[in-house]
Backbone bond lengths (Angstrom), bond angles and torsions (degrees), N, CA, C in turn:
res aa  C-N    CA-C-N  psi(-1)  N-CA   C-N-CA  omega(-1)  CA-C   N-CA-C  phi
1 M - - - 1.450 - - 1.527 107.59 -
2 D 1.320 116.69 116.16 1.458 121.53 -179.67 1.519 109.73 -88.61
3 R 1.329 114.02 139.10 1.462 120.33 177.18 1.531 108.53 -91.58
4 P 1.320 117.08 149.70 1.471 119.45 176.75 1.525 110.67 -60.20
5 P 1.332 117.99 146.83 1.467 120.90 -176.29 1.522 114.05 -70.45
6 N 1.321 120.07 -15.63 1.464 120.77 -175.47 1.529 112.73 -87.65
7 L 1.348 118.93 4.40 1.459 121.33 178.06 1.528 110.63 -83.23
8 P 1.342 118.13 151.00 1.466 120.09 174.35 1.533 109.95 -61.22
9 E 1.318 115.93 158.92 1.474 121.68 -175.40 1.532 111.62 -60.77
10 A 1.330 117.78 -35.96 1.462 120.52 -178.76 1.527 110.78 -64.43
11 Q 1.318 117.92 -35.26 1.463 120.51 -179.28 1.519 112.05 -79.22
12 K 1.315 118.35 -23.46 1.457 120.38 178.74 1.525 111.59 -69.14
13 T 1.319 116.67 -34.36 1.460 119.84 -175.70 1.526 112.94 -97.72
14 A 1.323 118.44 -5.18 1.461 120.81 -177.80 1.527 110.10 -68.96
15 R 1.321 114.30 142.27 1.466 119.24 177.84 1.523 108.96 -72.68
16 P 1.334 117.13 143.09 1.462 118.39 176.29 1.528 110.58 -68.26
17 R 1.311 116.58 147.77 1.459 121.06 -179.93 1.524 109.66 -71.88
18 L 1.331 115.48 156.20 1.452 119.48 177.77 1.520 110.13 -65.40
19 G 1.299 115.45 143.08 1.446 120.46 -179.26 1.518 112.45 -80.42
20 R 1.316 114.95 177.70 1.457 122.00 -178.11 1.525 111.53 -60.95
21 R 1.312 117.84 -40.33 1.465 120.49 -178.51 1.528 111.34 -68.60
22 H 1.317 116.71 -37.43 1.461 119.04 178.33 1.527 110.89 -65.83
23 R 1.338 116.63 -40.74 1.468 119.61 177.07 1.522 110.35 -64.71
24 A 1.336 117.44 -39.72 1.461 120.63 179.06 1.530 110.46 -64.94
25 L 1.333 117.14 -40.92 1.457 120.63 178.46 1.523 110.79 -65.17
26 A 1.333 117.41 -41.01 1.464 120.22 177.95 1.525 110.67 -64.03
27 G 1.326 117.69 -40.27 1.465 121.11 177.18 1.515 111.76 -65.18
28 F 1.343 116.97 -39.96 1.464 120.68 178.22 1.524 110.50 -63.45
29 I 1.315 117.33 -43.65 1.466 120.63 -179.45 1.523 110.20 -64.73
30 A 1.329 117.56 -41.71 1.465 120.16 178.77 1.525 110.82 -64.30
31 T 1.333 117.55 -42.45 1.463 120.85 179.26 1.516 110.97 -64.70
32 A 1.322 117.28 -44.03 1.459 120.40 179.86 1.530 111.07 -63.94
33 T 1.325 116.93 -37.70 1.462 119.98 178.94 1.517 110.86 -64.87
34 W 1.332 117.29 -44.99 1.468 120.17 178.92 1.521 111.20 -65.72
35 T 1.336 117.38 -38.76 1.458 120.42 179.05 1.520 110.65 -62.58
36 L 1.323 116.16 -44.22 1.463 119.52 178.51 1.524 111.10 -65.82
37 A 1.323 117.02 -39.65 1.464 120.04 -179.24 1.525 111.13 -65.13
38 L 1.334 117.14 -36.90 1.451 120.33 -179.58 1.520 112.40 -79.71
39 A 1.328 117.44 -29.17 1.458 120.43 -175.61 1.523 112.44 -81.31
40 I 1.323 117.67 -26.13 1.462 119.97 -179.15 1.519 107.99 -84.40
41 P 1.337 117.27 121.18 1.468 118.96 -178.84 1.522 111.37 -66.43
42 A 1.336 115.19 152.00 1.461 120.53 -178.26 1.520 111.50 -71.35
43 S 1.322 117.98 -30.16 1.463 120.61 178.97 1.514 109.36 -106.23
44 A 1.316 115.65 170.16 1.453 120.93 -178.76 1.523 111.70 -90.19
45 E 1.341 117.72 15.05 1.449 120.31 179.74 1.519 109.73 -72.10
46 P 1.336 117.26 143.49 1.466 118.57 177.88 1.525 110.88 -69.39
47 I 1.320 115.58 148.15 1.459 121.11 179.20 1.523 107.84 -77.55
48 P 1.329 118.30 127.24 1.466 119.25 -178.91 1.520 110.70 -67.70
49 T 1.349 115.69 146.01 1.456 120.03 -179.28 1.518 111.90 -86.58
50 S 1.321 117.77 -18.11 1.456 120.64 176.49 1.521 108.76 -140.77
51 I 1.293 116.22 161.97 1.456 121.48 -179.79 1.526 107.61 -86.35
52 P 1.346 118.92 119.00 1.455 120.55 -173.84 1.523 114.62 -78.84
53 T 1.316 118.72 -11.08 1.460 119.57 -174.79 1.520 110.96 -99.95
54 T 1.316 115.59 156.48 1.457 122.45 174.70 1.512 107.57 -105.72
55 T 1.309 116.03 129.86 1.451 121.12 -178.13 1.525 109.01 -97.78
56 S 1.303 116.65 129.87 1.462 121.40 176.33 1.516 108.39 -110.04
57 T 1.311 115.82 134.25 1.444 121.27 179.97 1.519 109.09 -129.88
58 V 1.309 116.10 130.94 1.456 120.87 177.27 1.517 107.76 -102.09
59 V 1.330 115.65 120.27 1.452 121.08 -179.78 1.525 108.08 -101.51
60 P 1.330 118.05 126.53 1.464 119.25 179.16 1.530 111.18 -60.66
61 G 1.300 116.03 134.09 1.454 121.20 178.95 1.518 113.47 90.13
62 A 1.333 118.15 -10.39 1.461 120.65 178.30 1.525 108.52 -81.61
63 P 1.333 117.33 144.62 1.458 119.14 -176.64 1.522 113.45 -69.01
64 D 1.321 118.72 -36.47 1.461 121.83 -178.94 1.523 110.12 -131.44
65 E 1.316 114.98 172.03 1.457 121.92 178.05 1.529 109.38 -73.13
66 I 1.317 116.33 138.94 1.465 121.55 179.04 1.522 107.85 -98.07
67 K 1.323 116.93 127.78 1.461 121.80 179.51 1.525 109.13 -112.10
68 V 1.335 115.09 134.90 1.459 121.24 -179.43 1.518 108.33 -123.65
69 D 1.328 116.75 130.19 1.460 122.34 177.32 1.530 108.12 -124.80
70 P 1.356 118.33 96.03 1.473 120.68 -174.11 1.531 113.21 -79.36
71 T 1.298 117.73 65.59 1.462 122.00 174.82 1.522 108.88 -128.42
72 W 1.324 116.29 165.71 1.462 120.55 177.21 1.521 110.74 -66.64
73 G 1.328 116.78 -40.71 1.463 120.35 -178.81 1.514 111.18 54.12
74 T 1.306 116.66 -123.68 1.462 121.79 178.66 1.523 110.54 -112.21
75 A 1.303 117.04 38.71 1.463 121.63 -178.48 1.523 110.27 -62.74
76 P 1.339 117.34 135.54 1.466 119.07 178.11 1.529 110.62 -71.65
77 G 1.299 116.96 138.86 1.462 121.68 178.23 1.511 114.26 79.65
78 K 1.318 117.42 14.57 1.468 121.09 -178.23 1.530 110.74 -59.10
79 D 1.327 117.36 -42.89 1.469 121.08 -179.06 1.523 111.69 -66.59
80 K 1.326 117.04 -37.25 1.468 119.88 179.93 1.527 111.35 -69.38
81 V 1.326 116.91 -37.61 1.464 119.83 177.35 1.521 110.10 -64.89
82 Q 1.344 117.12 -43.23 1.459 120.83 178.50 1.529 110.94 -63.32
83 M 1.336 116.72 -40.34 1.458 120.81 178.25 1.526 110.51 -64.86
84 L 1.342 117.86 -39.41 1.457 121.70 177.81 1.530 111.08 -64.32
85 L 1.336 117.29 -42.81 1.468 120.48 178.10 1.524 111.38 -63.51
86 D 1.335 116.99 -41.15 1.469 120.57 177.43 1.529 110.74 -62.79
87 F 1.339 116.22 -42.66 1.459 120.72 179.31 1.527 110.95 -63.54
88 L 1.341 117.08 -44.62 1.464 120.24 -179.61 1.529 111.55 -64.74
89 S 1.326 117.14 -36.70 1.474 120.02 176.93 1.521 110.58 -64.65
90 Q 1.317 117.03 -43.71 1.466 120.34 179.71 1.524 110.62 -66.51
91 A 1.341 117.16 -41.25 1.464 120.10 177.99 1.534 110.77 -63.24
92 G 1.335 116.88 -38.65 1.461 120.33 177.09 1.518 112.20 -62.69
93 L 1.344 116.09 -40.32 1.469 119.28 177.96 1.527 111.29 -66.51
94 Y 1.337 117.38 -37.99 1.470 119.77 177.01 1.529 110.82 -64.76
95 C 1.326 117.61 -38.91 1.471 120.56 177.83 1.527 110.60 -64.82
96 C 1.330 116.94 -39.90 1.465 120.49 177.83 1.522 110.70 -64.45
97 L 1.327 117.03 -41.06 1.461 120.93 177.39 1.526 110.62 -62.42
98 A 1.339 116.57 -42.96 1.467 120.26 178.36 1.528 111.13 -62.11
99 A 1.335 117.38 -40.22 1.468 120.36 179.10 1.528 110.97 -63.86
100 I 1.321 116.84 -41.16 1.467 120.09 179.61 1.525 110.33 -65.96
101 I 1.331 117.37 -43.51 1.471 120.32 -179.37 1.524 110.53 -65.57
102 L 1.341 117.67 -44.76 1.467 120.10 179.33 1.532 111.36 -64.91
103 G 1.325 117.08 -41.12 1.458 120.02 177.92 1.519 112.09 -62.32
104 G 1.325 116.29 -41.81 1.468 119.71 177.07 1.515 111.92 -64.54
105 A 1.339 117.10 -39.21 1.461 120.26 178.22 1.524 111.20 -65.66
106 I 1.323 116.95 -41.73 1.468 120.04 179.11 1.523 110.38 -63.86
107 M 1.340 116.55 -42.47 1.474 119.33 179.38 1.525 110.64 -63.84
108 S 1.327 117.87 -44.74 1.465 119.38 -176.59 1.524 111.21 -68.67
109 L 1.331 118.22 -41.47 1.463 119.69 178.14 1.525 110.99 -64.34
110 G 1.322 116.89 -40.03 1.458 119.69 178.32 1.519 112.49 -62.92
111 K 1.324 116.32 -38.58 1.465 119.56 179.22 1.528 110.55 -70.99
112 M 1.340 117.01 -37.11 1.471 119.89 -178.01 1.521 111.93 -67.00
113 I 1.334 117.39 -38.22 1.465 119.13 -178.75 1.521 111.85 -91.64
114 G 1.333 117.33 -1.56 1.451 120.83 176.13 1.517 113.68 77.77
115 S 1.305 117.01 25.45 1.460 120.82 -178.22 1.521 110.65 -96.43
116 A 1.318 115.50 146.47 1.464 119.91 176.03 1.526 110.82 -77.00
117 Q 1.325 117.51 -9.63 1.459 121.45 179.98 1.526 111.93 -72.19
118 G 1.312 118.27 -9.49 1.458 121.21 178.46 1.512 112.67 -64.67
119 N 1.330 116.60 -22.11 1.457 120.10 178.70 1.522 112.30 -70.85
120 R 1.311 118.20 -11.62 1.473 120.98 178.49 1.526 111.45 -70.66
121 G 1.303 117.97 -13.32 1.458 120.32 177.93 1.519 112.87 -80.60
122 V 1.318 117.92 -18.12 1.467 121.61 -178.19 1.531 112.06 -61.44
123 P 1.347 120.15 -46.60 1.470 118.32 177.69 1.519 113.09 -61.64
124 L 1.323 117.58 -32.67 1.465 119.62 177.30 1.518 111.17 -65.31
125 V 1.329 116.14 -44.11 1.463 119.63 179.78 1.523 110.53 -64.83
126 L 1.325 117.19 -46.62 1.467 120.34 179.98 1.525 111.79 -66.57
127 G 1.327 116.76 -39.86 1.457 120.27 178.44 1.526 112.12 -65.61
128 G 1.325 116.72 -40.23 1.462 120.06 177.79 1.519 111.68 -65.09
129 G 1.327 116.79 -41.39 1.469 120.28 177.84 1.521 111.74 -66.79
130 G 1.325 116.85 -43.26 1.465 120.07 178.18 1.518 112.07 -65.22
131 G 1.324 116.75 -39.33 1.457 120.29 177.33 1.510 112.28 -63.13
132 A 1.336 116.65 -40.60 1.464 120.06 178.51 1.529 110.92 -64.11
133 I 1.322 116.69 -40.05 1.469 119.83 177.79 1.526 110.12 -62.15
134 I 1.316 117.07 -43.00 1.466 120.56 -178.89 1.525 111.17 -66.44
135 V 1.348 117.06 -42.42 1.467 120.04 179.92 1.524 110.67 -62.30
136 I 1.328 116.74 -41.05 1.468 120.37 -178.16 1.531 111.00 -71.27
137 L 1.342 117.63 -39.89 1.461 120.27 -175.18 1.529 114.20 -86.71
138 A 1.326 118.43 -10.23 1.468 121.09 -174.79 1.529 113.71 -55.91
139 P 1.348 120.60 -48.35 1.468 118.54 179.62 1.532 113.16 -61.16
140 G 1.318 117.23 -39.89 1.467 120.61 178.38 1.522 112.13 -65.79
141 I 1.335 116.79 -38.50 1.469 120.71 179.37 1.524 109.68 -65.69
142 I 1.340 116.92 -44.07 1.467 120.33 179.98 1.534 109.88 -63.25
143 N 1.332 117.90 -44.64 1.457 120.44 178.50 1.525 111.31 -62.55
144 W 1.332 117.27 -37.36 1.454 120.99 178.89 1.539 110.46 -66.80
145 L 1.330 117.16 -39.73 1.458 120.97 -179.62 1.532 112.02 -68.39
146 V 1.317 117.10 -31.72 1.458 121.05 -177.57 1.532 110.87 -76.82
147 K 1.327 117.01 -26.25 1.472 119.91 -178.71 1.492 111.78 -59.05
């Protein structure tokens, strides 16, 4: 990239600043790194699937103590809710895979025909990869937050 001759010497040799996409990619990498660092437990203990304790809360003005037990217990439709969550997770992964494949196709077609529009596939690829990471780590993040 040649600089115009009427610029001062310091500006002719200066490196160009990173573009918007490079900053977005750097932000995505930093966010993904922090998400992974927070989602991976510090010890090798397994993450519990339910909260083993019962929380008691006393509300002023209430006649008796209120007890809360945040477990499935014998909740009706528990299996259907779990099946729905499994289905939604799998559908999310398929959507992420489709985004990565479409983004790769757009990038390759753009490069083959020599168009600058091929760079429009990069957000699809990055978005599909980031979405897959979020879908996979979501249960662990929720369990970590509840602890």
